[in-house]
N, C-alpha and C positions, 0 to 999 in steps of 0.2 A: 801146356800153359807157358806163358812168357815171363821172364824176369826183368826185362828192360823194354822201354817203349820202342827202341830201335828194332828189337826182335818182333814186337807186335806189329809194327808198321810193315816190316818185311813180309810177314805172313799175309797181311791184308793185300799187299801189292802183288803177290804172286797168285792170288785167287783168280779163277777164270773171269775174264772181263765181260764177254758177251755169251749169253746162253739163249739158244733159240726158244722163243715163247710166243704163244698166240693169245695168252691171257695173263692175268695177274694172280691167278689162283695160288701159286707157290708162295708169293710174297704175302698175300692176304692170310694164308695159313700160318706163315712165320710170325706175322704181326699178332695174330690171335694167340698163338702159343707164347709169345714174348710176355703178354699180359701187362703191358704198360698202358696207363690211362692218360690220354692226351685230350680228353673231351672238354676240359675246362679252359683250354688255351685257345686264343684266337689264332687262326692258321691262314697264312697267305701263300699262294702257290704261284711261281713265276716261270713261264715258258717263253721260248723265242729263240731266234738264231743268234742275235747279238744284243748286248745291253742288259742281260739278266743280272750280272754281278753288280753293275752300277746301280740298278734299281733297288736291289736288295740292300746295298750299302746306304742309299738315300733313306729308305724306309727305316732301317735300323737306327741310323743317327737321329732321325726325327723322333722315333719312339723312345730312345734313350733320353733325349732332351725332355720329353713329356713325362718321364719317370717310370716307364715300363721296363720290365725285365724281358729281354729278347734273346732267343737262340736263332742264329742265322746259319743256314746250310748252303754252301756253294761249292762249285767245282769248275775246273781243276784248281790246284794250288800253284803259286808262282815259286815260292822259296821253301816253305815248310809244309809238310803234310797236314799239320795241325790247323792250317788256315781254313780247311774245309768246314770245320765245325767251330762256331764262335758263340760266346756268351758276352753280351754287352760289347761286341766287336773285338773282344780279346780271344785269342786262339785257345782252343781246349788245352787244359793243363796236361803235361806229360803223364803225371801220375793217374789222372782220371782217364786219359786215353788208354793207358795200359790196363787199368781196371776194367774198363768197358770192353776192350778188345778181348781180354781173357774171358769175359762173360759171353760175348758172342761167339768166341771160339768153341767153348763148351756147348753153347746153344746150337751151333752149326753141326757139331758132332751128333748131338741128340736128334736134331732135325733130320739129318741124313739117315739115321737109323729108322725113324718113324715114317718119314715122307718118301724116302727112296732116292733123294738127290740133295746135293749140297747147294748152298746159296752162292751167288756170284759176288764179286768184289763190291759192286755198287749197292747191291741188296744188303750186304753186311754193314757197309758204311752208313746206309740209310737207317738201319736199326740202331747203330751207335748214336746217331743224331737224335733218335726218338728217346733212347735211354738218357742221353745227356740233358735233353729238354725236361724230362721228368725229374732227374736228379737235381737240376737247378731250379725246379718249380717255376718255370718261366710263365709269363702271361701271354707272350706272342711267339709263334714259330713262323719264321720266314724260310720257305723251302724252295730252292732252285731246282728245276728239272735237270736231270743228268743228261738225257738224250731223248729228244722228241717230246713225248708227253703221254700218249695213249697207253703204252706198255712200260712206262718208266716206273721204277720202284717207289718213287715218291707219290705216285698217283693212287695209292690204296686208301688215302685219307679223303674225307669230305671237307673241303676247305671253305672258309668264310668268304674268301675273295680269290678270284683267279685273274692273273695278269699275263698278257702276251705282248712281248715287245715286238721288234721288227722280225720279219721272216725273209730269209734268203737261202741261197743254195749252200748247204753244208751237210755232211753225213748222209749223202744221197744213197749210199749203199744200204743204210738202215731205214731211211725215211722216204725214199723215192726221188725221182729226178724231175719232178714238176713242182712249181710253187703250190699248186692245189694239194698234191699228195703230202707235201711237207706241212702245209697248213692243217690238213685233216689230222695229221699226227699230233701237232701242237694242240689243236682244239679238243683232242682226246682227254685233256685234263678237266673238261667241263662235265658236270653232272646235273641232273634235273634240280631246278631251284637255285642253282649257282648264279653268281653275278660275275661278268667278265668286263674288265677294262683293258683296252688294247690300243696300241699305236701302230698297228700294221699299215702298210701302204694302202691308199684308197682303192687301188684296183682289186684288193681282196675284200673290201667291205661287204659287197653283196654276198660273196661266198660265206663270209663269217655270219652275216645276218641270217642266211638260210639255215646254216648249221645250228646256230644258237637257238633258233625257233624250233627246229626239229628236236633238239635235246630237251627243250622246256626250260631254258635258262634266260637270263637277260644280259644286255650288253651296252656298254658305252664306248664309242670310238673317240680318239683324240688325234688331232692333226696340228700341223704348224699354223693352220688358219685360225686355230682357237686362241692363239697368243699374239701379242704385239711385241715384236723384238725391239729391245732398246739398245743392246750392244752385244757383240759376239765375243769380246775379249776384255773383261770377263763376261760371261753369259748373264744377261739381265733381260727379263721380259715381264710383261703384264698379263695377268690371267684373272678374269672375273673381278677386275678392279683392284687387284693386289699386285705388288711388284715382288718378283723373286730374283735372287742372285745365286748363282751356282758356283761351287768351288772347283769342280772338275772342268777340264778344258775339252773342247771338241763340240762341233755343232750338233752331233748326235746326242749330246747330253741335254739338249733342250727337251726332247720328247721323253728321254729317260727320267729326267727330274719331274716333268709334268705328270708322267704316269704315277710316280710316287706321291706327288701332291694330291692327285685325284683319289688315289687309294686311301690316303689318310682321311680325306674329306668323307669318303664313303663309310669307312669302318670306325673312325675315331673322331666324330664330329665335335667333341669337346676340346680337341687340340687346337690351340690358337694359331693365327697366322704368324705371330712372333716366334713361336716355338718351331713351326715348320721352317721359317726363314733361317733360324739359327742352325737347325739340322742340316739344311742344304748348304749353308756356308761352311760348316765344319766337316762335311763328308769327305773322306779320303778313300781312294780305291786304287791300289797299285796297278801299274801297267797300262793306264789309260792316258796316253800322251804325257807320260811322267818324265820330268827332266832329271837325268841321273848325273849329268855333268854340264858344263857350260855349252849350251847349244847342241847337246846330245840328248835325245829322247828315246824312250821305249814305248811301243804301243802294241796292244794285244790283238790287232787286226789279223784274224786267222782264217778268213775266207774271202771270196770275191765281194760279197755284200759289205763286209767290214772294211775292205780296202776302198770301196766307193765312198764310205763315210769318212775314212781317213783322208781321202783326197780333198773333200770339201773342207775339212778341218784344217789341213795343212795349208791350203791355198788362202784360207781366211786368216789363220793365226800367223803365218810366216810370210806375209806380203813383203816384197822387197828383198827376200832372202833366196839364195839358191838352195834347193832342197836335194839332199842326197839320201839314199836309202840303202841300208845294209839288210839283206833279206836271207832268211832261212826258214825251213818248215819241215815237218815230217812228210814222208812220201805219200800218205793217203790224201793229201790236199790237192786242189786244182792248182798246181804250181805255176804252170804257164799262164793260166787265166788270171791269176793274181799278179804275176809279173807284168803281163800286158797292161793291167790297170795302173800298176805302180809307175811305169815309165811315162804315163800321161801327165804326171805332176812332178816327177823327179828327173833332174838333169843327169844324174849319175846313179846307177843301180849296180850294186855289187852283191853277189851270192856267196855265202860262206857255209861253214859246218859248225856243229856243236855236238857234244857227247850225249847221246841218248840211244838206248837199245833199239828203238824203233826208227832211228834215223837211216835214211837211204841216201847214198851219195848223189847229190844233185848235179854234178858237173856235166854229165851227159844229157840229163833231162833239160838243163838250162843252157844248152850250147848257144853261144852268141853273147851271153852275159859275162862280164868280168867275174872271175872266180878266185877268191882268196881263202884257202883252207884255214881253219881255226879262227873262230869269231874274234877272239881277243887280239890276235895278230892283225886281223882285218880292221878292227876299230883303231888300233894304234897307228896303222898306216894311213887310214882316212883322216884321223885327227891331225896328223902331221901336215896334211895337204889342205885342210880347211882354212878358210879365211874368216874375217870378222863378219862376212855376209853369207856364211854357209851354215845350214842346219842339217844335222845328221839324225835321221829317224831309223831306229832299229825295229824291225817288225817281221811278220810272217807266220808266227806261231806263238801261242801262250807258253809252250814248253821252252821255246827259244828265248823269249824275253825273260822268263823265269830264271833260266840259266845265266843270262847276262846280269840280271838284278842281283843274283846271289854272288856272282864272281867278279863283277866290275869294281875296280878300285877308282874312286873319284880322284881326279887331279885337281888339287886346290890351288 
């Protein structure tokens, strides 16, 4: 048992990350033995390659404005571990995280004795989110898939609504190396009788339609053709006769916000347009083209699909500016593929390092790109050379921008 929240978090973080599995039997049995009742809560499940966190944040802000009590489960975190589990968008309290981790620690010991194997890090964290939702007696649970969907620990529940954002190439080792194999895994969140709302690219619509029909579910697809864009900065659009304005920047936030709007219409028809609009205007979500200093931004683009979206956003948002990019990522990413895309919209690309136990030196991998060890030194050098018409975007990995956000000191 643990005496401090730091000890509790350390124990969680050293638990095995990936356990081979062909079904969810272990997690289902753990949930049964945990004995927590979530049946009275509305439950929303969000899968997809990019945009899950933004959609979860839009939904949460709207529901809070409407007076609902909401638990939101997302991953990974940027600065503090507690960000993963939130009540009313406030991070889980240290004392409650300690209490619940001690509970799942003992539960895990007992489970190992009875079932023959321990639970993984994400399985334990998912159970903590269930316990927290029950403890707070929430009315709505918003659960973001950790990886894929089909065999994800969050997928043991039957949700009132399933959402799938964009689909692109990421985590191919676990999910497969074709869009169809990745889509199949994401679609694994669907169960008979479920309803799906999705913003996937139109080239996957037929695949989705056939899969949804085979499962016995229903589906609604949303595309940019469904809205009339009024402005890109800030984002304003008309949808079904109503005008929506979005607080978050980036063209990809059009579909993310639209997905949240349609989800609210489907599950909570009593929520008015005014409340939805207020929720969209007040939504905050760290690391999405977030300005951390004058003309210095961080963005959580962490795969080639997200870099494509960042390109569109950067070229729209920063017209007339010279765009520089400071890049770093963990070694399991498609580093060169991401950099190839970055250089199509950035006139200067610099690769750097940051402290993370999984970081692999990128200097040899990225041969030909300027390389400045130590991210803070790199930022300092680039800022000295920026002009009034230069924008610096720091990107490549959520872990990287989380490190920057935690350690960067704004120059006033």
